[in-house]
PDB file of N, CA, C and O in Angstrom, chain B, residues numbered from 101:
ATOM      1  N   MET B 101      -9.973  -4.801  -8.920  1.00  0.00           N
ATOM      2  CA  MET B 101      -9.162  -5.237  -7.808  1.00  0.00           C
ATOM      3  C   MET B 101      -7.683  -5.098  -8.142  1.00  0.00           C
ATOM      4  O   MET B 101      -6.891  -4.666  -7.304  1.00  0.00           O
ATOM      5  N   ARG B 102      -7.315  -5.458  -9.353  1.00  0.00           N
ATOM      6  CA  ARG B 102      -5.899  -5.342  -9.737  1.00  0.00           C
ATOM      7  C   ARG B 102      -5.419  -3.904  -9.686  1.00  0.00           C
ATOM      8  O   ARG B 102      -4.301  -3.636  -9.246  1.00  0.00           O
ATOM      9  N   SER B 103      -6.256  -2.978 -10.131  1.00  0.00           N
ATOM     10  CA  SER B 103      -5.889  -1.556 -10.090  1.00  0.00           C
ATOM     11  C   SER B 103      -5.714  -1.092  -8.654  1.00  0.00           C
ATOM     12  O   SER B 103      -4.777  -0.359  -8.339  1.00  0.00           O
ATOM     13  N   PHE B 104      -6.618  -1.521  -7.786  1.00  0.00           N
ATOM     14  CA  PHE B 104      -6.522  -1.162  -6.377  1.00  0.00           C
ATOM     15  C   PHE B 104      -5.234  -1.709  -5.772  1.00  0.00           C
ATOM     16  O   PHE B 104      -4.524  -0.987  -5.072  1.00  0.00           O
ATOM     17  N   LEU B 105      -4.929  -2.967  -6.033  1.00  0.00           N
ATOM     18  CA  LEU B 105      -3.718  -3.572  -5.483  1.00  0.00           C
ATOM     19  C   LEU B 105      -2.460  -2.930  -6.056  1.00  0.00           C
ATOM     20  O   LEU B 105      -1.454  -2.797  -5.360  1.00  0.00           O
ATOM     21  N   TRP B 106      -2.518  -2.533  -7.332  1.00  0.00           N
ATOM     22  CA  TRP B 106      -1.366  -1.855  -7.929  1.00  0.00           C
ATOM     23  C   TRP B 106      -1.113  -0.534  -7.217  1.00  0.00           C
ATOM     24  O   TRP B 106       0.031  -0.203  -6.906  1.00  0.00           O
ATOM     25  N   LEU B 107      -2.166   0.215  -6.960  1.00  0.00           N
ATOM     26  CA  LEU B 107      -2.039   1.492  -6.265  1.00  0.00           C
ATOM     27  C   LEU B 107      -1.526   1.278  -4.846  1.00  0.00           C
ATOM     28  O   LEU B 107      -0.603   1.963  -4.406  1.00  0.00           O
ATOM     29  N   GLU B 108      -2.113   0.344  -4.142  1.00  0.00           N
ATOM     30  CA  GLU B 108      -1.696   0.071  -2.772  1.00  0.00           C
ATOM     31  C   GLU B 108      -0.289  -0.511  -2.711  1.00  0.00           C
ATOM     32  O   GLU B 108       0.429  -0.319  -1.729  1.00  0.00           O
ATOM     33  N   GLY B 109       0.096  -1.216  -3.757  1.00  0.00           N
ATOM     34  CA  GLY B 109       1.427  -1.808  -3.794  1.00  0.00           C
ATOM     35  C   GLY B 109       2.536  -0.791  -3.693  1.00  0.00           C
ATOM     36  O   GLY B 109       3.622  -1.093  -3.199  1.00  0.00           O
ATOM     37  N   TYR B 110       2.269   0.418  -4.161  1.00  0.00           N
ATOM     38  CA  TYR B 110       3.295   1.448  -4.052  1.00  0.00           C
ATOM     39  C   TYR B 110       3.586   1.763  -2.591  1.00  0.00           C
ATOM     40  O   TYR B 110       4.709   2.133  -2.248  1.00  0.00           O
ATOM     41  N   TYR B 111       2.600   1.622  -1.742  1.00  0.00           N
ATOM     42  CA  TYR B 111       2.756   1.954  -0.330  1.00  0.00           C
ATOM     43  C   TYR B 111       3.209   0.773   0.515  1.00  0.00           C
ATOM     44  O   TYR B 111       3.179   0.850   1.744  1.00  0.00           O
ATOM     45  N   HIS B 112       3.628  -0.319  -0.119  1.00  0.00           N
ATOM     46  CA  HIS B 112       4.032  -1.497   0.649  1.00  0.00           C
ATOM     47  C   HIS B 112       5.166  -1.196   1.613  1.00  0.00           C
ATOM     48  O   HIS B 112       5.301  -1.863   2.639  1.00  0.00           O
ATOM     49  N   LYS B 113       5.980  -0.200   1.295  1.00  0.00           N
ATOM     50  CA  LYS B 113       7.097   0.171   2.178  1.00  0.00           C
ATOM     51  C   LYS B 113       6.605   0.682   3.525  1.00  0.00           C
ATOM     52  O   LYS B 113       7.321   0.598   4.523  1.00  0.00           O
ATOM     53  N   PHE B 114       5.395   1.208   3.556  1.00  0.00           N
ATOM     54  CA  PHE B 114       4.878   1.841   4.757  1.00  0.00           C
ATOM     55  C   PHE B 114       3.986   0.915   5.585  1.00  0.00           C
ATOM     56  O   PHE B 114       3.576   1.275   6.689  1.00  0.00           O
ATOM     57  N   VAL B 115       3.689  -0.253   5.068  1.00  0.00           N
ATOM     58  CA  VAL B 115       2.763  -1.169   5.744  1.00  0.00           C
ATOM     59  C   VAL B 115       3.518  -2.430   6.141  1.00  0.00           C
ATOM     60  O   VAL B 115       3.992  -3.183   5.291  1.00  0.00           O
ATOM     61  N   ARG B 116       3.618  -2.642   7.434  1.00  0.00           N
ATOM     62  CA  ARG B 116       4.301  -3.847   7.926  1.00  0.00           C
ATOM     63  C   ARG B 116       3.509  -5.080   7.504  1.00  0.00           C
ATOM     64  O   ARG B 116       2.281  -5.097   7.596  1.00  0.00           O
ATOM     65  N   ASP B 117       4.208  -6.104   7.045  1.00  0.00           N
ATOM     66  CA  ASP B 117       3.609  -7.376   6.592  1.00  0.00           C
ATOM     67  C   ASP B 117       2.597  -7.170   5.471  1.00  0.00           C
ATOM     68  O   ASP B 117       1.550  -7.817   5.442  1.00  0.00           O
ATOM     69  N   PHE B 118       2.914  -6.273   4.559  1.00  0.00           N
ATOM     70  CA  PHE B 118       1.996  -5.919   3.473  1.00  0.00           C
ATOM     71  C   PHE B 118       1.543  -7.153   2.692  1.00  0.00           C
ATOM     72  O   PHE B 118       0.348  -7.335   2.462  1.00  0.00           O
ATOM     73  N   SER B 119       2.481  -7.990   2.286  1.00  0.00           N
ATOM     74  CA  SER B 119       2.121  -9.140   1.455  1.00  0.00           C
ATOM     75  C   SER B 119       1.221 -10.119   2.193  1.00  0.00           C
ATOM     76  O   SER B 119       0.356 -10.743   1.579  1.00  0.00           O
ATOM     77  N   ARG B 120       1.406 -10.261   3.490  1.00  0.00           N
ATOM     78  CA  ARG B 120       0.546 -11.139   4.284  1.00  0.00           C
ATOM     79  C   ARG B 120      -0.863 -10.553   4.393  1.00  0.00           C
ATOM     80  O   ARG B 120      -1.852 -11.281   4.311  1.00  0.00           O
ATOM     81  N   VAL B 121      -0.944  -9.248   4.577  1.00  0.00           N
ATOM     82  CA  VAL B 121      -2.248  -8.598   4.729  1.00  0.00           C
ATOM     83  C   VAL B 121      -3.062  -8.689   3.441  1.00  0.00           C
ATOM     84  O   VAL B 121      -4.261  -8.966   3.485  1.00  0.00           O
ATOM     85  N   VAL B 122      -2.420  -8.459   2.294  1.00  0.00           N
ATOM     86  CA  VAL B 122      -3.163  -8.424   1.025  1.00  0.00           C
ATOM     87  C   VAL B 122      -3.299  -9.792   0.351  1.00  0.00           C
ATOM     88  O   VAL B 122      -3.881  -9.885  -0.729  1.00  0.00           O
ATOM     89  N   ALA B 123      -2.782 -10.836   0.958  1.00  0.00           N
ATOM     90  CA  ALA B 123      -2.830 -12.165   0.328  1.00  0.00           C
ATOM     91  C   ALA B 123      -4.241 -12.590  -0.093  1.00  0.00           C
ATOM     92  O   ALA B 123      -4.405 -13.078  -1.211  1.00  0.00           O
ATOM     93  N   PRO B 124      -5.262 -12.427   0.750  1.00  0.00           N
ATOM     94  CA  PRO B 124      -6.611 -12.823   0.298  1.00  0.00           C
ATOM     95  C   PRO B 124      -7.097 -12.003  -0.906  1.00  0.00           C
ATOM     96  O   PRO B 124      -7.825 -12.517  -1.755  1.00  0.00           O
ATOM     97  N   LEU B 125      -6.696 -10.738  -0.977  1.00  0.00           N
ATOM     98  CA  LEU B 125      -7.094  -9.897  -2.103  1.00  0.00           C
ATOM     99  C   LEU B 125      -6.336 -10.270  -3.371  1.00  0.00           C
ATOM    100  O   LEU B 125      -6.893 -10.239  -4.468  1.00  0.00           O
ATOM    101  N   THR B 126      -5.081 -10.617  -3.215  1.00  0.00           N
ATOM    102  CA  THR B 126      -4.269 -11.027  -4.351  1.00  0.00           C
ATOM    103  C   THR B 126      -4.772 -12.347  -4.926  1.00  0.00           C
ATOM    104  O   THR B 126      -4.769 -12.541  -6.142  1.00  0.00           O
ATOM    105  N   ASN B 127      -5.201 -13.246  -4.059  1.00  0.00           N
ATOM    106  CA  ASN B 127      -5.672 -14.562  -4.512  1.00  0.00           C
ATOM    107  C   ASN B 127      -6.878 -14.471  -5.439  1.00  0.00           C
ATOM    108  O   ASN B 127      -7.000 -15.277  -6.361  1.00  0.00           O
ATOM    109  N   ILE B 128      -7.771 -13.509  -5.216  1.00  0.00           N
ATOM    110  CA  ILE B 128      -8.968 -13.440  -6.067  1.00  0.00           C
ATOM    111  C   ILE B 128      -8.673 -12.840  -7.437  1.00  0.00           C
ATOM    112  O   ILE B 128      -9.549 -12.822  -8.302  1.00  0.00           O
ATOM    113  N   THR B 129      -7.449 -12.347  -7.648  1.00  0.00           N
ATOM    114  CA  THR B 129      -7.086 -11.817  -8.973  1.00  0.00           C
ATOM    115  C   THR B 129      -6.478 -12.892  -9.868  1.00  0.00           C
ATOM    116  O   THR B 129      -6.264 -12.657 -11.058  1.00  0.00           O
ATOM    117  N   LYS B 130      -6.201 -14.055  -9.316  1.00  0.00           N
ATOM    118  CA  LYS B 130      -5.600 -15.129 -10.106  1.00  0.00           C
ATOM    119  C   LYS B 130      -6.633 -15.743 -11.044  1.00  0.00           C
ATOM    120  O   LYS B 130      -7.814 -15.840 -10.710  1.00  0.00           O
ATOM    121  N   LYS B 131      -6.175 -16.152 -12.213  1.00  0.00           N
ATOM    122  CA  LYS B 131      -7.073 -16.763 -13.194  1.00  0.00           C
ATOM    123  C   LYS B 131      -7.621 -18.104 -12.726  1.00  0.00           C
ATOM    124  O   LYS B 131      -8.717 -18.500 -13.121  1.00  0.00           O
ATOM    125  N   THR B 132      -6.869 -18.799 -11.894  1.00  0.00           N
ATOM    126  CA  THR B 132      -7.278 -20.129 -11.439  1.00  0.00           C
ATOM    127  C   THR B 132      -8.220 -20.088 -10.241  1.00  0.00           C
ATOM    128  O   THR B 132      -8.731 -21.126  -9.819  1.00  0.00           O
ATOM    129  N   THR B 133      -8.453 -18.895  -9.689  1.00  0.00           N
ATOM    130  CA  THR B 133      -9.283 -18.761  -8.499  1.00  0.00           C
ATOM    131  C   THR B 133     -10.609 -18.106  -8.855  1.00  0.00           C
ATOM    132  O   THR B 133     -10.652 -17.166  -9.649  1.00  0.00           O
ATOM    133  N   LYS B 134     -11.681 -18.599  -8.269  1.00  0.00           N
ATOM    134  CA  LYS B 134     -12.999 -18.008  -8.468  1.00  0.00           C
ATOM    135  C   LYS B 134     -13.035 -16.637  -7.784  1.00  0.00           C
ATOM    136  O   LYS B 134     -12.609 -16.498  -6.637  1.00  0.00           O
ATOM    137  N   HIS B 135     -13.541 -15.639  -8.492  1.00  0.00           N
ATOM    138  CA  HIS B 135     -13.629 -14.292  -7.937  1.00  0.00           C
ATOM    139  C   HIS B 135     -14.811 -14.229  -6.969  1.00  0.00           C
ATOM    140  O   HIS B 135     -15.959 -14.050  -7.376  1.00  0.00           O
ATOM    141  N   GLU B 136     -14.503 -14.380  -5.685  1.00  0.00           N
ATOM    142  CA  GLU B 136     -15.535 -14.371  -4.664  1.00  0.00           C
ATOM    143  C   GLU B 136     -15.051 -13.558  -3.472  1.00  0.00           C
ATOM    144  O   GLU B 136     -14.003 -13.850  -2.896  1.00  0.00           O
ATOM    145  N   TRP B 137     -15.821 -12.535  -3.105  1.00  0.00           N
ATOM    146  CA  TRP B 137     -15.456 -11.658  -1.995  1.00  0.00           C
ATOM    147  C   TRP B 137     -15.869 -12.353  -0.699  1.00  0.00           C
ATOM    148  O   TRP B 137     -17.054 -12.436  -0.376  1.00  0.00           O
ATOM    149  N   THR B 138     -14.883 -12.844   0.033  1.00  0.00           N
ATOM    150  CA  THR B 138     -15.133 -13.594   1.266  1.00  0.00           C
ATOM    151  C   THR B 138     -14.916 -12.706   2.482  1.00  0.00           C
ATOM    152  O   THR B 138     -14.507 -11.551   2.364  1.00  0.00           O
ATOM    153  N   ASN B 139     -15.200 -13.270   3.657  1.00  0.00           N
ATOM    154  CA  ASN B 139     -14.939 -12.533   4.901  1.00  0.00           C
ATOM    155  C   ASN B 139     -13.453 -12.221   5.048  1.00  0.00           C
ATOM    156  O   ASN B 139     -13.082 -11.161   5.552  1.00  0.00           O
ATOM    157  N   LYS B 140     -12.607 -13.148   4.606  1.00  0.00           N
ATOM    158  CA  LYS B 140     -11.160 -12.907   4.681  1.00  0.00           C
ATOM    159  C   LYS B 140     -10.766 -11.724   3.791  1.00  0.00           C
ATOM    160  O   LYS B 140      -9.902 -10.930   4.162  1.00  0.00           O
ATOM    161  N   CYS B 141     -11.392 -11.608   2.631  1.00  0.00           N
ATOM    162  CA  CYS B 141     -11.120 -10.479   1.736  1.00  0.00           C
ATOM    163  C   CYS B 141     -11.538  -9.168   2.393  1.00  0.00           C
ATOM    164  O   CYS B 141     -10.806  -8.180   2.348  1.00  0.00           O
ATOM    165  N   GLU B 142     -12.700  -9.170   2.993  1.00  0.00           N
ATOM    166  CA  GLU B 142     -13.195  -7.960   3.663  1.00  0.00           C
ATOM    167  C   GLU B 142     -12.287  -7.573   4.822  1.00  0.00           C
ATOM    168  O   GLU B 142     -11.962  -6.398   4.993  1.00  0.00           O
ATOM    169  N   GLU B 143     -11.876  -8.556   5.620  1.00  0.00           N
ATOM    170  CA  GLU B 143     -10.978  -8.287   6.736  1.00  0.00           C
ATOM    171  C   GLU B 143      -9.646  -7.732   6.242  1.00  0.00           C
ATOM    172  O   GLU B 143      -9.108  -6.795   6.833  1.00  0.00           O
ATOM    173  N   ALA B 144      -9.113  -8.296   5.170  1.00  0.00           N
ATOM    174  CA  ALA B 144      -7.846  -7.819   4.602  1.00  0.00           C
ATOM    175  C   ALA B 144      -7.995  -6.394   4.091  1.00  0.00           C
ATOM    176  O   ALA B 144      -7.118  -5.559   4.314  1.00  0.00           O
ATOM    177  N   PHE B 145      -9.095  -6.112   3.409  1.00  0.00           N
ATOM    178  CA  PHE B 145      -9.351  -4.773   2.883  1.00  0.00           C
ATOM    179  C   PHE B 145      -9.441  -3.755   4.013  1.00  0.00           C
ATOM    180  O   PHE B 145      -8.839  -2.685   3.927  1.00  0.00           O
ATOM    181  N   GLN B 146     -10.177  -4.071   5.062  1.00  0.00           N
ATOM    182  CA  GLN B 146     -10.327  -3.155   6.193  1.00  0.00           C
ATOM    183  C   GLN B 146      -8.999  -2.959   6.929  1.00  0.00           C
ATOM    184  O   GLN B 146      -8.676  -1.845   7.340  1.00  0.00           O
ATOM    185  N   GLU B 147      -8.238  -4.029   7.092  1.00  0.00           N
ATOM    186  CA  GLU B 147      -6.929  -3.930   7.755  1.00  0.00           C
ATOM    187  C   GLU B 147      -5.968  -3.073   6.940  1.00  0.00           C
ATOM    188  O   GLU B 147      -5.229  -2.262   7.497  1.00  0.00           O
ATOM    189  N   LEU B 148      -5.978  -3.249   5.638  1.00  0.00           N
ATOM    190  CA  LEU B 148      -5.111  -2.451   4.772  1.00  0.00           C
ATOM    191  C   LEU B 148      -5.492  -0.977   4.846  1.00  0.00           C
ATOM    192  O   LEU B 148      -4.618  -0.116   4.942  1.00  0.00           O
ATOM    193  N   LYS B 149      -6.774  -0.682   4.803  1.00  0.00           N
ATOM    194  CA  LYS B 149      -7.227   0.708   4.934  1.00  0.00           C
ATOM    195  C   LYS B 149      -6.764   1.303   6.257  1.00  0.00           C
ATOM    196  O   LYS B 149      -6.267   2.428   6.303  1.00  0.00           O
ATOM    197  N   LYS B 150      -6.932   0.538   7.330  1.00  0.00           N
ATOM    198  CA  LYS B 150      -6.545   1.020   8.658  1.00  0.00           C
ATOM    199  C   LYS B 150      -5.050   1.328   8.718  1.00  0.00           C
ATOM    200  O   LYS B 150      -4.641   2.349   9.271  1.00  0.00           O
ATOM    201  N   ARG B 151      -4.247   0.445   8.150  1.00  0.00           N
ATOM    202  CA  ARG B 151      -2.799   0.646   8.199  1.00  0.00           C
ATOM    203  C   ARG B 151      -2.332   1.800   7.317  1.00  0.00           C
ATOM    204  O   ARG B 151      -1.335   2.453   7.627  1.00  0.00           O
ATOM    205  N   LEU B 152      -3.037   2.052   6.234  1.00  0.00           N
ATOM    206  CA  LEU B 152      -2.627   3.133   5.337  1.00  0.00           C
ATOM    207  C   LEU B 152      -2.978   4.516   5.864  1.00  0.00           C
ATOM    208  O   LEU B 152      -2.327   5.493   5.494  1.00  0.00           O
ATOM    209  N   ILE B 153      -3.977   4.622   6.708  1.00  0.00           N
ATOM    210  CA  ILE B 153      -4.368   5.939   7.205  1.00  0.00           C
ATOM    211  C   ILE B 153      -3.872   6.198   8.620  1.00  0.00           C
ATOM    212  O   ILE B 153      -4.224   7.214   9.221  1.00  0.00           O
ATOM    213  N   SER B 154      -3.068   5.303   9.156  1.00  0.00           N
ATOM    214  CA  SER B 154      -2.569   5.484  10.512  1.00  0.00           C
ATOM    215  C   SER B 154      -1.098   5.870  10.492  1.00  0.00           C
ATOM    216  O   SER B 154      -0.423   5.772   9.467  1.00  0.00           O
ATOM    217  N   VAL B 155      -0.626   6.304  11.630  1.00  0.00           N
ATOM    218  CA  VAL B 155       0.783   6.643  11.795  1.00  0.00           C
ATOM    219  C   VAL B 155       1.578   5.366  11.633  1.00  0.00           C
ATOM    220  O   VAL B 155       1.085   4.337  12.095  1.00  0.00           O
ATOM    221  N   PRO B 156       2.731   5.317  11.041  1.00  0.00           N
ATOM    222  CA  PRO B 156       3.484   6.433  10.497  1.00  0.00           C
ATOM    223  C   PRO B 156       3.253   6.689   9.015  1.00  0.00           C
ATOM    224  O   PRO B 156       3.977   7.485   8.419  1.00  0.00           O
ATOM    225  N   ALA B 157       2.271   6.042   8.402  1.00  0.00           N
ATOM    226  CA  ALA B 157       2.058   6.260   6.970  1.00  0.00           C
ATOM    227  C   ALA B 157       1.714   7.711   6.672  1.00  0.00           C
ATOM    228  O   ALA B 157       2.168   8.264   5.670  1.00  0.00           O
ATOM    229  N   LEU B 158       0.923   8.325   7.524  1.00  0.00           N
ATOM    230  CA  LEU B 158       0.548   9.718   7.333  1.00  0.00           C
ATOM    231  C   LEU B 158       0.952  10.519   8.570  1.00  0.00           C
ATOM    232  O   LEU B 158       0.335  10.380   9.626  1.00  0.00           O
ATOM    233  N   MET B 159       1.970  11.344   8.448  1.00  0.00           N
ATOM    234  CA  MET B 159       2.448  12.164   9.558  1.00  0.00           C
ATOM    235  C   MET B 159       2.734  13.573   9.068  1.00  0.00           C
ATOM    236  O   MET B 159       3.007  13.787   7.887  1.00  0.00           O
ATOM    237  N   LEU B 160       2.670  14.515   9.968  1.00  0.00           N
ATOM    238  CA  LEU B 160       3.094  15.866   9.639  1.00  0.00           C
ATOM    239  C   LEU B 160       4.615  15.905   9.604  1.00  0.00           C
ATOM    240  O   LEU B 160       5.264  15.213  10.389  1.00  0.00           O
ATOM    241  N   PRO B 161       5.192  16.692   8.718  1.00  0.00           N
ATOM    242  CA  PRO B 161       6.654  16.729   8.626  1.00  0.00           C
ATOM    243  C   PRO B 161       7.291  17.429   9.819  1.00  0.00           C
ATOM    244  O   PRO B 161       6.699  18.315  10.436  1.00  0.00           O
ATOM    245  N   GLU B 162       8.510  17.007  10.123  1.00  0.00           N
ATOM    246  CA  GLU B 162       9.328  17.666  11.135  1.00  0.00           C
ATOM    247  C   GLU B 162      10.107  18.773  10.442  1.00  0.00           C
ATOM    248  O   GLU B 162      10.845  18.506   9.493  1.00  0.00           O
ATOM    249  N   GLU B 163       9.958  19.993  10.894  1.00  0.00           N
ATOM    250  CA  GLU B 163      10.573  21.133  10.215  1.00  0.00           C
ATOM    251  C   GLU B 163      12.096  21.060  10.181  1.00  0.00           C
ATOM    252  O   GLU B 163      12.706  21.551   9.231  1.00  0.00           O
ATOM    253  N   ARG B 164      12.717  20.470  11.172  1.00  0.00           N
ATOM    254  CA  ARG B 164      14.182  20.482  11.275  1.00  0.00           C
ATOM    255  C   ARG B 164      14.855  19.265  10.663  1.00  0.00           C
ATOM    256  O   ARG B 164      16.079  19.145  10.723  1.00  0.00           O
ATOM    257  N   GLU B 165      14.089  18.373  10.084  1.00  0.00           N
ATOM    258  CA  GLU B 165      14.680  17.186   9.468  1.00  0.00           C
ATOM    259  C   GLU B 165      14.767  17.352   7.960  1.00  0.00           C
ATOM    260  O   GLU B 165      14.007  18.110   7.358  1.00  0.00           O
ATOM    261  N   HIS B 166      15.712  16.627   7.357  1.00  0.00           N
ATOM    262  CA  HIS B 166      15.883  16.664   5.909  1.00  0.00           C
ATOM    263  C   HIS B 166      14.773  15.881   5.216  1.00  0.00           C
ATOM    264  O   HIS B 166      14.185  14.962   5.787  1.00  0.00           O
ATOM    265  N   PHE B 167      14.505  16.264   3.980  1.00  0.00           N
ATOM    266  CA  PHE B 167      13.530  15.563   3.159  1.00  0.00           C
ATOM    267  C   PHE B 167      14.247  14.749   2.090  1.00  0.00           C
ATOM    268  O   PHE B 167      15.322  15.128   1.626  1.00  0.00           O
ATOM    269  N   VAL B 168      13.654  13.647   1.710  1.00  0.00           N
ATOM    270  CA  VAL B 168      14.148  12.830   0.602  1.00  0.00           C
ATOM    271  C   VAL B 168      12.981  12.643  -0.354  1.00  0.00           C
ATOM    272  O   VAL B 168      11.873  12.312   0.069  1.00  0.00           O
ATOM    273  N   MET B 169      13.228  12.855  -1.653  1.00  0.00           N
ATOM    274  CA  MET B 169      12.173  12.667  -2.639  1.00  0.00           C
ATOM    275  C   MET B 169      12.453  11.403  -3.432  1.00  0.00           C
ATOM    276  O   MET B 169      13.534  11.238  -3.998  1.00  0.00           O
ATOM    277  N   TYR B 170      11.464  10.508  -3.469  1.00  0.00           N
ATOM    278  CA  TYR B 170      11.555   9.292  -4.261  1.00  0.00           C
ATOM    279  C   TYR B 170      10.699   9.478  -5.508  1.00  0.00           C
ATOM    280  O   TYR B 170       9.542   9.888  -5.421  1.00  0.00           O
ATOM    281  N   ASN B 171      11.268   9.177  -6.651  1.00  0.00           N
ATOM    282  CA  ASN B 171      10.562   9.310  -7.932  1.00  0.00           C
ATOM    283  C   ASN B 171      10.381   7.932  -8.557  1.00  0.00           C
ATOM    284  O   ASN B 171      11.198   7.032  -8.365  1.00  0.00           O
ATOM    285  N   TYR B 172       9.303   7.788  -9.302  1.00  0.00           N
ATOM    286  CA  TYR B 172       9.103   6.559 -10.062  1.00  0.00           C
ATOM    287  C   TYR B 172       8.366   6.910 -11.344  1.00  0.00           C
ATOM    288  O   TYR B 172       7.592   7.866 -11.394  1.00  0.00           O
ATOM    289  N   ALA B 173       8.621   6.121 -12.377  1.00  0.00           N
ATOM    290  CA  ALA B 173       7.970   6.347 -13.668  1.00  0.00           C
ATOM    291  C   ALA B 173       7.415   5.035 -14.187  1.00  0.00           C
ATOM    292  O   ALA B 173       8.066   3.992 -14.117  1.00  0.00           O
ATOM    293  N   LEU B 174       6.214   5.109 -14.703  1.00  0.00           N
ATOM    294  CA  LEU B 174       5.552   3.959 -15.297  1.00  0.00           C
ATOM    295  C   LEU B 174       5.017   4.376 -16.660  1.00  0.00           C
ATOM    296  O   LEU B 174       5.121   5.543 -17.038  1.00  0.00           O
ATOM    297  N   ARG B 175       4.463   3.461 -17.374  1.00  0.00           N
ATOM    298  CA  ARG B 175       3.887   3.797 -18.676  1.00  0.00           C
ATOM    299  C   ARG B 175       2.738   4.791 -18.559  1.00  0.00           C
ATOM    300  O   ARG B 175       2.489   5.572 -19.477  1.00  0.00           O
ATOM    301  N   VAL B 176       2.044   4.761 -17.434  1.00  0.00           N
ATOM    302  CA  VAL B 176       0.852   5.602 -17.281  1.00  0.00           C
ATOM    303  C   VAL B 176       1.136   6.945 -16.621  1.00  0.00           C
ATOM    304  O   VAL B 176       0.250   7.799 -16.583  1.00  0.00           O
ATOM    305  N   GLY B 177       2.329   7.158 -16.105  1.00  0.00           N
ATOM    306  CA  GLY B 177       2.614   8.450 -15.485  1.00  0.00           C
ATOM    307  C   GLY B 177       3.850   8.422 -14.621  1.00  0.00           C
ATOM    308  O   GLY B 177       4.572   7.427 -14.544  1.00  0.00           O
ATOM    309  N   ILE B 178       4.068   9.546 -13.976  1.00  0.00           N
ATOM    310  CA  ILE B 178       5.221   9.738 -13.097  1.00  0.00           C
ATOM    311  C   ILE B 178       4.685  10.061 -11.712  1.00  0.00           C
ATOM    312  O   ILE B 178       3.689  10.772 -11.573  1.00  0.00           O
ATOM    313  N   GLY B 179       5.349   9.536 -10.687  1.00  0.00           N
ATOM    314  CA  GLY B 179       4.924   9.803  -9.322  1.00  0.00           C
ATOM    315  C   GLY B 179       6.094  10.159  -8.443  1.00  0.00           C
ATOM    316  O   GLY B 179       7.244   9.842  -8.748  1.00  0.00           O
ATOM    317  N   ARG B 180       5.788  10.821  -7.349  1.00  0.00           N
ATOM    318  CA  ARG B 180       6.809  11.208  -6.384  1.00  0.00           C
ATOM    319  C   ARG B 180       6.261  11.028  -4.973  1.00  0.00           C
ATOM    320  O   ARG B 180       5.063  11.165  -4.728  1.00  0.00           O
ATOM    321  N   VAL B 181       7.173  10.716  -4.052  1.00  0.00           N
ATOM    322  CA  VAL B 181       6.832  10.641  -2.636  1.00  0.00           C
ATOM    323  C   VAL B 181       7.891  11.411  -1.886  1.00  0.00           C
ATOM    324  O   VAL B 181       9.086  11.189  -2.084  1.00  0.00           O
ATOM    325  N   LEU B 182       7.465  12.309  -1.032  1.00  0.00           N
ATOM    326  CA  LEU B 182       8.374  13.093  -0.208  1.00  0.00           C
ATOM    327  C   LEU B 182       8.393  12.475   1.178  1.00  0.00           C
ATOM    328  O   LEU B 182       7.352  12.347   1.823  1.00  0.00           O
ATOM    329  N   MET B 183       9.592  12.090   1.640  1.00  0.00           N
ATOM    330  CA  MET B 183       9.705  11.401   2.925  1.00  0.00           C
ATOM    331  C   MET B 183      10.769  12.051   3.784  1.00  0.00           C
ATOM    332  O   MET B 183      11.668  12.732   3.291  1.00  0.00           O
ATOM    333  N   GLN B 184      10.645  11.823   5.089  1.00  0.00           N
ATOM    334  CA  GLN B 184      11.675  12.268   6.018  1.00  0.00           C
ATOM    335  C   GLN B 184      12.380  11.111   6.691  1.00  0.00           C
ATOM    336  O   GLN B 184      13.588  11.175   6.917  1.00  0.00           O
ATOM    337  N   ARG B 185      11.665  10.073   7.011  1.00  0.00           N
ATOM    338  CA  ARG B 185      12.261   8.927   7.695  1.00  0.00           C
ATOM    339  C   ARG B 185      11.830   7.642   7.004  1.00  0.00           C
ATOM    340  O   ARG B 185      10.728   7.546   6.463  1.00  0.00           O
ATOM    341  N   TRP B 186      12.716   6.664   7.034  1.00  0.00           N
ATOM    342  CA  TRP B 186      12.381   5.349   6.489  1.00  0.00           C
ATOM    343  C   TRP B 186      11.680   4.554   7.562  1.00  0.00           C
ATOM    344  O   TRP B 186      12.157   4.494   8.695  1.00  0.00           O
ATOM    345  N   VAL B 187      10.554   3.940   7.231  1.00  0.00           N
ATOM    346  CA  VAL B 187       9.786   3.144   8.178  1.00  0.00           C
ATOM    347  C   VAL B 187      10.127   1.681   7.975  1.00  0.00           C
ATOM    348  O   VAL B 187      10.034   1.176   6.856  1.00  0.00           O
ATOM    349  N   LYS B 188      10.520   0.990   9.037  1.00  0.00           N
ATOM    350  CA  LYS B 188      10.856  -0.423   8.935  1.00  0.00           C
ATOM    351  C   LYS B 188       9.682  -1.267   9.295  1.00  0.00           C
ATOM    352  O   LYS B 188       9.773  -2.494   9.267  1.00  0.00           O
TER     353      LYS B 188
END
């Protein structure tokens, strides 16, 4: 679960209310909480999937607009995201 949330966390910029949506999933990673997959966890997981595969997270590029490349580096590797517009 932590690996999944870490991966999804990179896309928090593209998902409105990301922290609210993933709260049930984040709670089950805490040491003080019993690891139990509840209906709220399932709903959060499905909602997060829906938001990540919908517009504007995944769009075809506009040929006439400029591109911006965002880079990040971690201990495990380097990543890049190519964007055209900032999503609020």
